[in-house]
C-alpha positions as CSV (number, residue, x, y, z in Angstrom):
1,M,-2.4,28.2,-2.8
2,S,-6.0,27.1,-4.3
3,S,-8.3,24.4,-2.9
4,D,-9.5,23.7,-6.5
5,R,-5.9,23.8,-7.9
6,R,-4.7,20.2,-9.2
7,I,-1.6,18.3,-8.6
8,P,0.3,16.7,-12.1
9,F,0.5,12.8,-12.1
10,S,4.2,12.7,-12.0
11,L,4.1,15.1,-8.9
12,L,0.9,12.7,-7.1
13,L,3.3,9.5,-8.4
14,V,6.2,10.4,-7.1
15,L,4.0,11.3,-3.5
16,G,2.7,7.7,-3.5
17,L,6.4,6.6,-3.9
18,T,7.5,8.4,-1.2
19,M,4.8,7.1,1.3
20,M,5.6,3.7,-0.1
21,L,8.9,3.4,1.8
22,G,7.4,3.5,5.3
23,P,5.3,0.1,5.0
24,F,7.8,-1.4,1.7
25,S,10.6,-0.9,5.4
26,L,7.7,-2.1,7.5
27,D,6.7,-5.2,5.6
28,T,8.9,-6.4,2.8
29,Y,11.3,-8.9,4.8
30,L,8.6,-10.6,7.0
31,P,8.6,-12.9,4.5
32,A,12.6,-13.5,5.1
33,F,11.9,-14.0,9.5
34,P,13.1,-18.0,9.2
35,D,16.3,-16.9,7.2
36,I,17.2,-14.0,9.7
37,A,16.4,-16.0,13.1
38,E,18.7,-18.9,11.9
39,S,21.5,-16.6,10.2
40,L,21.1,-14.5,13.6
41,A,21.4,-18.0,16.0
42,V,18.1,-16.8,17.9
43,D,14.9,-17.3,17.2
44,Q,11.9,-15.5,15.6
45,Q,10.2,-14.8,18.7
46,A,13.3,-12.1,19.1
47,V,13.0,-10.7,15.5
48,S,9.9,-10.0,15.6
49,L,11.3,-7.0,18.7
50,T,12.6,-5.6,15.0
51,V,8.5,-5.2,14.1
52,S,8.2,-2.9,17.8
53,V,11.7,-1.3,17.3
54,Y,10.6,0.2,13.8
55,I,7.0,1.4,14.5
56,A,8.6,3.5,18.3
57,A,11.3,5.4,16.1
58,L,8.8,5.7,13.4
59,A,6.6,7.5,15.3
60,L,9.4,9.6,17.4
61,G,10.8,10.4,13.3
62,Q,8.2,12.0,12.0
63,L,7.5,14.4,15.4
64,L,10.9,14.9,15.0
65,G,11.0,15.5,11.0
66,G,7.6,17.5,11.0
67,A,8.8,20.2,13.0
68,L,12.4,20.8,11.2
69,S,10.6,20.3,7.8
70,D,8.5,23.4,8.8
71,Q,12.2,25.0,10.0
72,F,14.3,24.2,7.2
73,G,12.6,23.4,4.3
74,R,10.6,20.1,2.8
75,K,13.7,19.4,0.7
76,K,16.5,19.2,3.4
77,I,14.7,16.6,5.5
78,L,13.3,14.7,3.0
79,V,16.2,14.1,1.2
80,T,17.8,13.7,4.9
81,G,15.2,10.7,6.1
82,L,15.8,9.3,2.5
83,V,19.9,8.5,3.0
84,T,19.1,7.7,6.9
85,S,17.1,5.3,5.6
86,A,19.2,4.4,2.8
87,T,22.5,3.9,5.1
88,A,20.6,2.1,7.9
89,S,18.8,-0.9,5.3
90,L,23.0,-1.0,3.8
91,I,23.8,-2.0,8.2
92,L,20.9,-4.2,7.8
93,A,22.1,-5.8,5.3
94,F,25.8,-6.9,6.3
95,S,23.9,-7.2,10.0
96,E,25.3,-10.3,11.7
97,S,23.9,-10.0,15.3
98,L,20.0,-8.8,16.9
99,A,21.6,-6.0,19.1
100,V,22.9,-4.1,15.5
101,M,19.7,-4.8,13.4
102,L,17.8,-3.4,16.1
103,V,19.5,-0.1,16.1
104,A,19.8,-0.2,12.3
105,R,15.9,-0.7,12.2
106,A,15.5,2.2,14.7
107,L,17.7,4.3,12.3
108,Q,16.0,3.1,9.4
109,A,12.2,4.0,11.0
110,F,13.7,7.5,12.0
111,G,14.8,8.2,8.5
112,A,11.8,6.5,7.2
113,G,9.4,9.1,9.5
114,W,11.1,12.0,7.8
115,A,10.0,11.0,4.4
116,L,6.3,9.7,5.8
117,V,6.0,12.8,7.4
118,S,6.7,15.2,4.6
119,V,4.6,14.3,2.0
120,P,1.4,15.6,4.1
121,A,2.9,19.0,4.9
122,L,3.6,19.0,0.7
123,V,0.2,18.0,0.2
124,R,-1.0,20.4,2.5
125,D,1.9,23.2,0.9
126,R,-0.6,22.9,-2.1
127,V,-4.3,22.3,-1.3
128,D,-6.9,22.7,0.6
129,G,-10.5,21.2,1.6
130,A,-12.0,19.1,-0.6
131,A,-8.7,18.5,-3.1
132,A,-6.7,17.9,-0.6
133,A,-9.4,14.9,1.1
134,R,-9.2,13.9,-2.6
135,L,-5.2,13.8,-3.1
136,F,-5.6,12.6,0.6
137,S,-7.8,9.8,-0.8
138,V,-5.0,8.6,-3.6
139,L,-2.2,9.1,-1.3
140,G,-4.7,6.5,1.8
141,L,-5.6,4.3,-1.7
142,I,-1.4,3.9,-2.4
143,L,-0.5,3.5,1.4
144,I,-3.2,0.5,1.2
145,I,-1.6,-1.2,-1.7
146,A,1.7,-1.1,-0.8
147,P,1.6,-3.1,2.7
148,A,-0.3,-6.1,0.4
149,I,2.6,-6.4,-2.2
150,A,5.6,-5.7,0.7
151,P,5.7,-9.1,1.8
152,S,5.6,-10.8,-2.0
153,I,8.3,-8.5,-3.3
154,G,10.6,-10.4,-0.5
155,S,9.4,-13.4,-1.3
156,I,10.3,-13.3,-4.9
157,L,13.6,-11.7,-3.7
158,L,14.2,-14.8,-1.2
159,R,13.5,-16.7,-4.8
160,V,16.5,-15.1,-6.3
161,G,18.7,-14.7,-3.1
162,E,19.2,-14.8,0.5
163,W,17.8,-12.1,3.0
164,P,20.3,-9.4,2.8
165,L,19.1,-9.2,-0.3
166,I,15.8,-7.1,0.8
167,F,17.4,-4.7,2.4
168,F,19.7,-4.1,-0.3
169,F,16.0,-3.5,-2.6
170,L,15.1,-1.7,0.1
171,A,18.2,1.1,0.1
172,A,18.4,1.4,-3.6
173,Y,14.8,2.5,-3.4
174,A,15.4,5.2,-0.8
175,L,18.0,6.4,-3.0
176,L,16.2,5.9,-6.3
177,L,13.8,8.8,-4.7
178,I,16.2,11.2,-4.6
179,P,16.6,12.0,-8.0
180,L,12.7,11.2,-8.5
181,L,12.0,13.7,-6.4
182,S,14.0,16.4,-7.7
183,A,13.0,16.3,-10.9
184,T,9.5,16.7,-9.7
185,I,8.4,17.6,-7.1
186,F,11.7,19.9,-5.9
187,R,12.7,21.3,-9.7
188,A,11.7,24.7,-8.3
189,G,13.4,24.7,-5.4
190,S,12.2,24.3,-1.9
191,T,8.7,24.5,-1.5
192,Q,8.1,26.1,2.1
193,N,10.0,28.6,4.2
194,T,10.2,29.8,7.5
195,P,6.7,31.8,7.8
196,A,8.0,34.8,9.2
197,G,6.8,36.2,12.5
198,L,5.8,32.6,13.6
199,P,7.6,30.4,16.1
200,T,10.6,28.7,15.0
201,S,11.7,26.6,18.2
202,L,10.7,22.8,17.7
203,F,9.4,22.9,21.3
204,R,7.2,26.3,20.2
205,R,6.3,25.0,16.9
206,Y,4.4,21.8,18.9
207,F,3.1,24.3,21.4
208,F,1.6,25.7,18.6
209,V,0.1,23.5,17.0
210,L,-1.4,22.2,20.4
211,A,-2.9,25.5,21.6
212,E,-5.2,25.0,18.1
213,R,-7.7,23.5,20.1
214,R,-10.4,23.4,17.2
215,A,-8.7,20.9,15.6
216,L,-7.0,18.6,18.7
217,P,-9.9,16.0,18.5
218,F,-9.2,15.0,14.9
219,L,-5.9,13.6,17.2
220,A,-7.6,11.5,19.1
221,W,-10.0,10.5,16.2
222,Q,-7.7,9.3,14.2
223,A,-6.0,7.0,17.6
224,A,-9.2,5.9,17.8
225,C,-9.7,4.2,14.4
226,F,-5.9,3.5,13.8
227,S,-6.5,1.4,17.3
228,V,-9.3,-0.8,16.3
229,M,-6.7,-1.0,12.9
230,M,-3.6,-2.3,14.7
231,L,-5.6,-4.6,17.0
232,F,-6.9,-6.5,14.1
233,I,-3.1,-6.5,12.0
234,T,-1.9,-8.1,15.7
235,Y,-4.8,-10.8,15.9
236,S,-5.8,-11.2,12.2
237,S,-3.6,-14.7,12.7
238,Y,-4.8,-15.6,16.2
239,I,-8.3,-14.8,14.6
240,Y,-8.4,-16.9,11.4
241,Q,-6.0,-19.5,12.0
242,I,-6.4,-20.1,15.3
243,H,-9.8,-19.6,16.3
244,F,-11.7,-20.0,13.1
245,D,-8.7,-23.0,12.2
246,Q,-8.1,-21.6,8.9
247,S,-4.6,-22.4,6.6
248,A,-2.2,-20.2,5.8
249,E,-3.6,-19.6,2.4
250,A,-6.9,-19.1,3.0
251,F,-5.6,-16.7,6.0
252,S,-3.9,-15.0,3.3
253,L,-6.9,-14.6,1.4
254,L,-9.1,-13.7,4.6
255,F,-6.2,-10.5,5.4
256,A,-6.7,-9.6,1.5
257,A,-10.2,-8.9,2.0
258,N,-10.3,-6.3,4.3
259,I,-7.3,-4.6,2.2
260,V,-10.0,-4.9,-1.0
261,A,-12.5,-3.3,1.3
262,M,-10.5,-0.4,2.0
263,M,-9.9,-0.3,-1.6
264,A,-13.8,-0.4,-2.6
265,F,-14.3,2.7,0.9
266,N,-11.1,5.1,-0.8
267,I,-12.9,5.1,-4.3
268,S,-16.0,5.7,-3.3
269,N,-14.7,8.4,-0.2
270,R,-13.3,10.0,-4.2
271,L,-15.9,9.6,-5.9
272,L,-18.4,11.6,-2.7
273,L,-16.0,14.5,-2.5
274,N,-17.1,16.1,-5.7
275,K,-20.4,16.6,-3.7
276,L,-20.5,16.6,-0.4
277,A,-17.6,17.7,2.7
278,P,-14.5,16.2,3.8
279,L,-15.7,16.4,7.7
280,T,-19.2,14.6,5.7
281,N,-17.8,12.3,4.2
282,L,-15.1,11.6,8.1
283,R,-18.7,11.4,9.4
284,L,-20.4,8.7,7.3
285,A,-17.3,6.4,7.2
286,T,-17.1,6.7,11.2
287,L,-20.5,5.6,11.0
288,C,-19.8,2.3,8.2
289,H,-16.5,1.6,10.8
290,C,-18.7,1.8,14.2
291,S,-21.8,-0.6,12.4
292,G,-19.1,-2.8,11.4
293,I,-17.6,-3.6,14.7
294,A,-21.3,-3.4,16.8
295,L,-21.6,-6.6,13.9
296,L,-18.5,-8.1,15.2
297,V,-19.4,-7.8,18.8
298,A,-23.1,-9.9,18.2
299,V,-20.9,-12.3,15.8
300,S,-18.0,-13.1,18.1
301,M,-20.5,-12.9,21.5
302,Q,-22.7,-15.6,19.6
303,D,-19.7,-17.8,18.3
304,G,-20.7,-17.1,15.2
305,P,-19.4,-18.7,12.1
306,L,-16.7,-17.4,9.6
307,W,-19.0,-16.3,6.8
308,A,-21.1,-14.1,9.3
309,F,-17.9,-12.6,11.0
310,L,-16.0,-12.1,7.7
311,P,-18.1,-9.3,6.1
312,A,-18.8,-7.4,9.9
313,M,-14.4,-7.6,9.6
314,M,-13.9,-6.4,6.2
315,L,-16.9,-3.2,6.3
316,T,-14.9,-2.4,10.3
317,V,-11.7,-2.3,8.4
318,G,-12.5,-1.3,4.9
319,A,-14.1,2.2,6.5
320,L,-11.0,3.0,7.2
321,G,-10.1,3.7,4.4
322,A,-12.1,6.6,3.7
323,V,-11.3,7.4,7.9
324,T,-8.6,8.3,7.0
325,P,-7.8,10.9,4.1
326,N,-10.4,12.6,5.3
327,I,-9.5,13.2,9.2
328,Q,-6.0,14.1,7.1
329,A,-7.4,16.8,5.4
330,C,-9.7,18.5,8.1
331,F,-6.8,18.6,10.6
332,L,-4.7,19.6,8.3
333,D,-6.9,22.9,7.3
334,Y,-6.0,24.6,10.9
335,F,-2.7,24.4,9.8
336,P,-1.2,26.1,6.7
337,T,2.0,27.5,7.6
338,N,2.9,24.7,10.2
339,A,1.9,21.7,8.4
340,G,4.9,19.8,8.5
341,T,4.9,20.1,12.4
342,A,0.5,18.9,12.4
343,A,1.3,16.3,10.5
344,A,4.1,14.7,12.4
345,L,1.7,15.0,15.8
346,L,-1.0,12.9,13.8
347,G,1.4,10.3,12.7
348,A,2.9,10.1,15.6
349,A,-0.5,10.2,17.6
350,Q,-1.9,7.9,15.4
351,W,1.2,5.4,15.8
352,G,1.9,5.6,19.3
353,I,-1.4,5.7,20.7
354,A,-2.5,2.8,18.9
355,G,0.8,1.0,19.6
356,L,-0.1,1.1,23.0
357,V,-3.7,0.1,22.6
358,S,-2.1,-3.2,20.9
359,A,0.3,-3.8,23.9
360,V,-2.3,-3.2,26.9
361,S,-4.5,-5.4,25.0
362,A,-2.1,-8.4,25.3
363,L,-3.0,-8.1,29.4
364,L,-6.6,-9.0,28.3
365,P,-8.0,-13.0,27.7
366,H,-6.9,-14.4,24.6
367,T,-10.0,-15.5,22.9
368,L,-12.3,-13.2,20.4
369,P,-14.4,-11.6,22.6
370,A,-11.5,-10.1,24.0
371,I,-10.6,-8.6,21.0
372,V,-13.2,-7.5,20.0
373,L,-14.9,-5.5,23.0
374,A,-10.9,-4.0,22.9
375,M,-11.9,-2.6,19.1
376,A,-15.2,-1.4,20.8
377,A,-13.8,0.8,23.4
378,C,-11.8,2.3,20.3
379,G,-15.0,2.8,18.2
380,V,-17.1,4.6,21.3
381,A,-14.4,6.9,21.2
382,S,-14.8,7.5,17.7
383,I,-18.5,7.5,16.9
384,G,-18.4,10.1,19.1
385,L,-16.6,12.6,18.0
386,A,-19.1,11.6,15.2
387,I,-21.7,11.8,16.8
388,F,-21.1,14.9,19.3
389,F,-17.9,17.0,18.0
390,R,-18.8,20.4,16.1
391,P,-16.0,21.8,14.7
392,R,-15.0,25.5,14.3
393,R,-13.9,26.6,11.2
394,P,-10.5,26.5,10.2
395,P,-8.3,30.1,9.3
396,T,-8.4,31.3,6.4
397,D,-5.2,30.6,4.7
398,T,-4.5,33.4,2.8
């Protein structure tokens, strides 16, 4: 494997479409909450439990799927995950109770987790270093776009049919990925077999990854930064619609402004990778991220106006468009053989810790300064790592 090796556009496209399954499954059905609640005879708050269940199961699915893909090969685990996700989507389409929907959502997320965790492992199988960071940056751009367009797709589907049509769409999407993957990524067979002489059991694989202490700070780095994003997503409606008294239409535009900022950072990151190392870009992006948080603290403590708050939030969230791909590249460089397990641990730590931070934040006062200070606590951890963490070189992949 060479760090200079380029991946064909067709393969890159299919990898991106595969990664989109996760956010599509999470966000496409959001506009249907009122219809689902009415159909199941429950309130919308009960339906929102399906989001929490999905996030938890997605993290667990990645933990299991990553190690299994190292042991049995990417193709078996990826295809099994897609079939599982499609089957669960069909169950969701025919759900007549909240209990069935919750179980099916967990199954859907579990399958999506197997598919999602396979993508960074497939990237690491082919490229490393700056080339991997550039590829992760492109895939990160796709992941930024997917959550932005998913609710719109759901709204379009609701115009032509009932809410089950959304889950029929998700089932078809997952199944259509299988022939696309077979025609591009897996046409020459499995890309990786179990490495000889390395641990093969699930738990020993994770022990092998956790034993690489040089890489572990990147887990905390990603979790700290992503926790800021999760706090923003959790409280974005309160921030813009209640605190700043904006309409639903204005909220959509304000939320989209952060997506635009992430795209700008993502594109800038890819350009800078032609001259700078991923770790250097990571430190610069983290500095921007934490500068945005510092501005948010200043504005919120002074009860500043929306026009001052919005640019600071765009800087805070937007910088993550460069933080995440560089962390992925830096972290996975330490695992030339157990890339699936390592990617699973990174994804699970990201979602698990950020979800826990979001849940604990519910104990805080429901005010803008409290929310921003929670973000600042996460920012202190990330800027500390950016300044003081000096990683040793990863192993050479021969």
